[in-house]
C-alpha positions in Angstrom: 138.5 473.1 27.2 139.5 473.8 30.8 139.5 470.0 31.5 141.7 469.3 28.5 144.2 472.0 29.6 144.2 470.6 33.1 145.0 467.1 31.8 147.8 468.5 29.6 149.3 470.3 32.6 149.2 467.2 34.8 150.8 465.1 32.0 153.5 467.7 31.5 154.3 467.9 35.2 154.3 464.1 35.5 156.7 463.9 32.6 159.0 466.6 34.1 159.0 465.0 37.5 159.8 461.5 36.1 162.5 463.0 33.8 164.2 464.6 36.8 163.9 461.5 39.0 164.8 458.9 36.4 167.3 460.8 34.2 168.9 462.9 36.9 168.5 461.9 40.6 168.5 458.1 40.1 171.6 457.9 37.8 173.4 460.2 40.3 172.5 458.1 43.3 173.6 454.9 41.5 176.8 456.6 40.4 177.5 457.8 43.9 176.9 454.4 45.4 179.1 452.7 42.9 182.0 455.1 43.3 181.7 454.9 47.1 181.2 451.2 47.7 182.6 449.6 44.6 185.0 452.1 42.9 187.2 449.5 41.2 184.3 447.6 39.7 182.3 450.7 38.8 185.3 452.0 36.8 185.7 448.9 34.7 187.8 446.5 36.9 190.9 448.0 35.3 194.3 446.3 35.8 197.5 448.3 36.0 201.1 447.2 35.5 204.0 447.7 38.0 204.4 451.3 36.7 200.7 452.1 37.3 199.8 452.2 33.6 196.4 450.7 32.7 196.9 447.5 30.7 193.2 446.4 30.4 190.3 445.1 32.4 189.9 441.9 34.5 186.6 441.4 32.6 188.0 441.3 29.0 190.6 439.0 27.7 193.6 439.9 25.6 195.7 437.9 23.1 199.1 436.7 24.1 201.4 434.5 21.8 204.9 434.9 23.2 206.4 431.9 25.0 207.0 433.9 28.2 203.2 434.5 28.6 200.3 432.3 29.4 198.1 432.1 26.3 194.4 432.9 26.4 191.7 430.7 24.8 190.9 431.0 21.2 188.6 433.9 20.3 186.1 434.5 17.5 185.5 438.1 18.3 186.8 440.1 15.3 190.5 439.3 14.9 190.6 438.0 18.4 189.4 439.6 21.6 188.0 442.6 19.8 185.5 444.1 22.3 183.7 445.9 19.5 182.9 442.5 17.9 182.0 440.3 20.8 180.5 436.9 19.7 181.2 433.3 19.0 181.8 431.5 15.7 178.2 430.3 15.5 179.5 427.0 14.2 177.7 423.9 15.4 179.0 420.4 16.4 178.3 419.0 12.9 180.4 421.7 11.2 183.5 420.4 9.4 185.1 423.8 9.7 184.7 423.7 13.5 186.2 420.2 13.7 189.1 421.2 11.5 189.7 424.3 13.5 189.7 422.4 16.9 192.0 419.7 15.4 194.5 422.4 14.4 194.2 424.2 17.8 194.8 420.9 19.6 197.9 420.2 17.4 199.2 423.7 18.0 198.6 423.6 21.7 200.5 420.3 22.1 203.4 421.6 20.0 203.6 425.0 21.9 203.7 423.3 25.3 205.9 420.3 24.3 203.1 417.7 25.0 202.8 414.2 23.6 200.9 413.9 20.4 198.1 412.0 22.3 198.2 414.1 25.5 194.7 415.3 26.7 194.0 418.9 26.0 191.6 421.1 28.1 188.5 422.2 26.1 189.0 425.8 26.9 192.5 425.7 25.3 191.1 424.9 21.8 187.5 426.3 21.7 186.3 429.9 21.8 183.9 431.2 24.4 180.4 432.5 23.4 181.5 436.1 23.9 185.0 435.8 22.5 186.2 438.0 25.4 186.6 435.4 28.2 189.5 436.7 30.4 190.0 433.3 32.1 191.5 429.9 31.4 191.0 426.8 33.5 193.6 425.8 36.1 194.3 422.7 34.1 195.1 424.8 31.0 197.4 427.0 33.1 199.1 424.1 34.6 200.0 422.6 31.2 201.4 425.9 30.1 203.5 426.4 33.3 206.7 424.5 32.2 206.9 426.6 28.9 206.5 429.9 30.7 208.8 429.0 33.6 211.5 427.9 31.1 211.1 431.1 28.9 211.5 433.3 32.0 214.1 431.3 33.9 211.8 430.8 36.8 211.0 427.7 38.8 207.8 425.9 38.2 206.9 426.3 41.9 207.2 430.1 41.6 205.0 430.2 38.5 202.4 427.9 40.1 202.3 430.3 43.2 201.4 433.1 40.8 198.8 431.1 39.2 197.2 430.4 42.5 197.2 434.1 43.5 195.5 435.0 40.2 192.8 432.3 40.2 189.3 433.5 40.7 187.0 431.2 42.6 183.5 430.2 41.6 181.0 433.0 42.1 179.5 432.6 45.6 181.5 429.5 45.9 179.1 427.4 43.8 178.4 429.2 40.6 180.8 428.2 37.7 184.3 427.0 37.9 187.5 428.5 39.2 189.3 430.4 36.5 192.8 431.9 36.0 192.8 435.5 34.9 195.4 435.5 32.2 196.0 439.3 31.9 196.5 439.6 35.7 198.8 436.5 35.7 200.9 437.8 32.9 201.2 441.2 34.5 202.2 439.5 37.8 205.0 437.7 35.9 206.2 440.9 34.3 206.2 442.6 37.7 208.9 440.1 38.6 211.1 441.5 35.9 210.2 445.2 35.1 212.3 445.2 32.0 209.6 443.1 30.3 206.4 444.8 29.1 203.1 443.1 28.2 202.9 445.6 25.3 205.8 444.0 23.5 206.2 440.6 22.0 202.8 439.4 23.2 
């Protein structure tokens, strides 16, 4: 009986120690390191507008449809960029529904950006990402949208391209992935040039 009670005591103490270390000390240490060394990332990589109001995260895309904004890629997450319904369409390359959807997206993209009916269209402009929350578009996609945005805002193409360059994220570690233009950051930068415009209206 004494041996059993001794084993129970040891087990209870081990559980208590592990609970304190793993559920208390460790999370606090990680939290402290994150807030000290990487506060912006640790708090969600939030993006604020010119007035300091949080407009979203650099890590999650948002939908824009107005001519004065760069448009994000299509999204199959909920009604589009719904962070509670992250996911793709799950449609395969043999799906007629997928082919029809892409064909419509290609037609719409050419029409919105005043492109020729046979002009090449970047894949990310007409297909959704696996998560449905991709915050980036390719530099090629952004370049094709530049004349539309510049015209709608009364800006020069060179000015808009400079903002694109400033809001393009390079490949991770310089070799992983491709450069991408953060659409929310870019659109907020455009709005910052004219504070009477707000990204919360007429997106």
